[in-house]
C-alpha positions as CSV (number, residue, x, y, z in Angstrom):
1,M,-30.4,0.3,-38.0
2,T,-28.3,3.4,-38.9
3,S,-24.6,3.1,-38.9
4,E,-24.4,5.4,-35.9
5,T,-26.8,3.2,-34.0
6,F,-24.9,0.1,-34.9
7,S,-21.6,1.5,-33.9
8,K,-23.0,2.4,-30.5
9,W,-24.7,-1.0,-30.1
10,K,-21.3,-2.8,-31.1
11,S,-19.4,-0.8,-28.6
12,L,-21.8,-1.6,-25.9
13,V,-21.6,-5.2,-26.6
14,S,-17.9,-5.1,-26.7
15,Q,-17.9,-3.5,-23.2
16,I,-20.3,-6.1,-21.8
17,W,-18.3,-9.0,-23.4
18,Y,-15.1,-7.5,-22.0
19,E,-16.6,-7.3,-18.5
20,K,-17.7,-10.8,-18.7
21,E,-14.3,-12.1,-19.7
22,K,-12.5,-10.5,-16.8
23,I,-11.1,-13.0,-14.2
24,C,-10.3,-12.5,-10.5
25,L,-6.6,-11.8,-9.8
26,L,-6.7,-14.0,-6.7
27,C,-8.9,-17.0,-7.5
28,S,-9.0,-16.9,-11.4
29,R,-12.8,-17.2,-11.5
30,K,-14.8,-15.0,-13.9
31,S,-15.7,-11.7,-12.4
32,I,-16.8,-8.3,-13.4
33,E,-14.5,-6.9,-10.9
34,T,-10.7,-7.6,-11.0
35,I,-11.0,-8.9,-7.4
36,C,-14.2,-10.9,-7.2
37,P,-16.7,-10.2,-4.2
38,E,-15.8,-13.5,-2.6
39,C,-12.1,-12.7,-2.5
40,Q,-12.8,-9.1,-1.3
41,E,-14.7,-10.7,1.6
42,I,-12.0,-13.1,2.4
43,Y,-8.9,-10.9,1.9
44,F,-10.1,-7.3,2.4
45,Q,-12.3,-8.3,5.4
46,P,-14.3,-5.0,5.4
47,Q,-16.1,-6.2,8.7
48,M,-12.7,-5.8,10.5
49,R,-11.3,-2.4,11.7
50,R,-7.5,-1.5,11.0
51,C,-5.4,-0.1,13.9
52,I,-4.9,3.6,13.1
53,S,-1.2,3.3,14.3
54,C,0.1,0.3,12.5
55,G,-2.6,-0.7,10.0
56,K,-3.1,-4.2,11.5
57,L,-6.5,-5.7,11.2
58,I,-8.2,-6.0,14.6
59,A,-11.6,-7.4,15.7
60,N,-12.2,-5.2,18.7
61,Q,-14.2,-2.0,18.6
62,G,-11.5,0.3,19.4
63,T,-9.0,2.2,17.1
64,Q,-5.8,0.5,18.1
65,C,-4.3,-3.0,18.3
66,K,-3.0,-4.3,21.6
67,D,0.6,-3.5,20.8
68,C,-0.3,0.1,19.9
69,L,-2.3,0.4,22.9
70,S,0.6,-0.9,25.2
71,G,2.9,1.8,23.7
72,I,5.1,-0.5,21.7
73,G,3.7,0.3,18.3
74,P,4.7,3.2,15.9
75,K,4.1,6.7,17.1
76,G,5.1,8.9,14.2
77,L,2.2,8.4,11.9
78,M,-1.3,10.0,12.1
79,K,-3.0,6.9,10.7
80,V,-2.1,3.9,8.6
81,V,-4.7,2.4,6.1
82,T,-4.2,-1.2,4.6
83,L,-6.1,-2.9,1.8
84,G,-6.1,-6.5,2.8
85,Y,-5.0,-9.2,5.0
86,Y,-1.5,-10.4,4.0
87,E,-2.2,-14.2,3.8
88,N,-2.8,-16.8,1.2
89,A,-3.7,-15.5,-2.2
90,W,-3.2,-11.8,-1.3
91,R,0.3,-12.5,0.0
92,E,0.9,-14.6,-3.1
93,L,-0.2,-11.7,-5.4
94,I,2.1,-9.3,-3.5
95,C,5.1,-11.6,-3.6
96,N,4.6,-12.1,-7.3
97,V,4.9,-8.3,-7.8
98,K,8.0,-8.1,-5.8
99,F,9.9,-11.4,-6.5
100,K,8.6,-12.5,-9.8
101,S,8.7,-9.3,-11.8
102,Q,5.1,-8.7,-12.2
103,P,4.4,-5.0,-11.0
104,Y,1.7,-4.9,-13.7
105,L,-0.6,-6.9,-11.5
106,L,-1.0,-3.8,-9.3
107,L,-2.9,-2.0,-12.1
108,G,-5.9,-4.4,-11.5
109,I,-6.3,-3.2,-7.9
110,S,-5.7,0.5,-8.5
111,D,-9.3,1.4,-8.0
112,C,-9.7,-0.4,-4.8
113,L,-6.4,1.3,-3.6
114,T,-7.4,4.8,-4.6
115,E,-10.8,4.4,-3.0
116,L,-9.3,3.2,0.3
117,A,-7.0,6.3,0.5
118,M,-9.6,9.0,-0.6
119,K,-12.1,7.6,2.0
120,N,-9.9,7.4,4.9
121,L,-7.1,10.0,4.6
122,P,-6.9,13.8,4.3
123,P,-5.6,15.3,0.9
124,P,-1.8,15.2,0.9
125,D,0.7,17.5,-0.5
126,A,2.7,14.6,-1.9
127,V,2.9,10.8,-1.9
128,V,6.3,9.4,-0.8
129,P,7.3,5.8,-1.6
130,V,9.3,3.8,1.0
131,P,12.7,3.3,-0.6
132,I,14.6,0.1,-1.2
133,H,18.4,-0.2,-1.2
134,P,20.1,0.4,-4.4
135,H,21.5,-3.1,-4.6
136,K,17.9,-4.5,-4.1
137,L,16.7,-2.0,-6.9
138,A,19.4,-3.2,-9.3
139,E,18.3,-6.8,-8.7
140,R,14.6,-6.3,-9.0
141,G,14.5,-3.6,-11.5
142,F,11.9,-1.6,-9.7
143,N,10.6,-0.5,-6.3
144,Q,7.0,-1.7,-5.6
145,A,6.4,1.1,-3.4
146,E,7.1,3.4,-6.2
147,I,4.5,1.6,-8.3
148,I,1.9,2.1,-5.5
149,A,2.9,5.7,-5.2
150,S,2.5,6.1,-9.0
151,I,-1.0,4.6,-8.9
152,L,-2.1,7.0,-6.3
153,S,-0.5,9.9,-8.1
154,N,-1.9,9.2,-11.5
155,H,-5.5,8.7,-10.2
156,L,-5.5,11.5,-7.8
157,G,-3.0,14.1,-9.3
158,I,-0.8,14.0,-6.3
159,P,2.9,14.7,-6.8
160,I,5.4,11.9,-6.1
161,K,8.4,13.1,-3.9
162,N,11.4,10.8,-3.2
163,Y,12.3,12.4,-0.1
164,I,14.0,9.5,1.4
165,L,17.1,7.3,0.7
166,R,17.7,4.0,2.0
167,T,21.5,3.7,2.9
168,K,21.5,0.5,4.8
169,N,20.9,-3.0,3.0
170,T,18.9,-4.4,5.9
171,L,17.9,-8.0,6.3
172,P,14.3,-8.9,5.3
173,Q,11.9,-7.8,8.0
174,T,9.7,-10.8,7.7
175,S,12.4,-13.1,9.2
176,L,12.7,-10.8,12.4
177,G,10.8,-10.3,15.6
178,R,9.6,-6.8,16.7
179,K,12.7,-5.8,18.7
180,E,15.0,-7.1,15.8
181,R,12.9,-5.2,13.2
182,I,13.4,-2.0,14.9
183,E,17.2,-2.6,15.5
184,N,17.5,-3.7,11.8
185,L,16.2,-0.4,10.5
186,H,18.0,1.9,12.8
187,G,20.0,4.3,10.6
188,A,18.6,2.7,7.4
189,F,17.2,5.9,5.9
190,E,18.2,9.4,5.3
191,I,16.7,12.6,3.8
192,K,17.6,12.5,0.1
193,E,16.3,16.1,-1.0
194,K,15.0,19.1,0.9
195,V,11.6,18.6,2.4
196,M,9.0,21.3,2.0
197,K,8.0,22.5,5.5
198,D,4.6,21.7,7.0
199,E,3.6,19.2,4.2
200,I,1.1,16.5,4.8
201,I,2.6,13.2,3.3
202,W,1.1,9.9,2.4
203,L,3.9,7.2,2.8
204,A,3.3,4.3,0.5
205,D,4.6,0.8,0.9
206,D,3.5,-2.7,0.1
207,V,3.2,-4.4,3.4
208,T,3.2,-3.5,7.1
209,T,3.3,-6.0,10.1
210,T,4.7,-4.1,13.1
211,G,4.8,-0.8,11.3
212,A,8.6,-0.3,12.0
213,T,9.5,0.7,8.5
214,L,6.7,3.2,8.3
215,E,7.7,4.6,11.7
216,E,11.3,5.0,10.8
217,C,10.6,6.8,7.5
218,A,7.8,9.0,9.3
219,Q,10.2,10.1,12.1
220,I,12.8,11.2,9.5
221,L,10.2,13.2,7.5
222,K,8.9,15.0,10.6
223,T,12.3,15.6,11.9
224,N,12.9,17.5,8.6
225,G,9.8,19.5,8.8
226,V,6.8,17.5,7.5
227,K,3.6,18.2,9.5
228,E,1.7,15.0,9.3
229,V,2.6,11.5,7.8
230,Y,-0.1,8.8,6.8
231,G,0.7,5.3,5.7
232,V,-0.9,3.5,2.7
233,C,-0.2,-0.1,2.3
234,L,-1.5,-3.2,0.3
235,G,-1.2,-5.8,3.0
236,A,-1.2,-6.0,6.8
237,G,-1.1,-8.8,9.4
238,K,-4.1,-9.5,11.7
239,E,-4.3,-9.4,15.5
240,E,-4.8,-12.8,16.8
């Protein structure tokens, strides 16, 4: 065996060994993929549609959930795509990223997230992270939406634009009902820098439930000249 052949063989074996030693981020079982096929089925639920208006998982054959069909969902976005069902291990992963200072966990799902966006959305001019209030940023040390935007930017070569500033330190949306969420976000955002006219924007955030946060940001962007806004999120609720 020549030294060149041995080096190639050693490299191949190392790659195979590395693949075998990966563990699933959600269930900790050994897996070739960072999210094992079983967990992908449980949490990504590929058999379920996503509401195009708010990203919620829906079982019907239509394109919108009941809320959006009735006119009470967000109206400023062309489409919202979401990776997984925000429950149990998927919810825990996202909460670990946000509240336990583990943003590096998102690197393990970068391929899944990038593929989701590429397959379902048109090419954008920029990706815009949903901002958090400066007080929360100081406490947490990072904005998880910016990490998500960075993943999309690095994989696809899309520029990141921090067009939006959060000026109101709102209550957590998870503790509020639909009406309260909308009221809570009223006046919470403003334009930070001049927007390029007629741009197509991907708006990145971690979780969407009613779509109220995405809607508020989308309306501000469109008011200031953006042509189309699409949402990209890690997690969403499910229509019962």
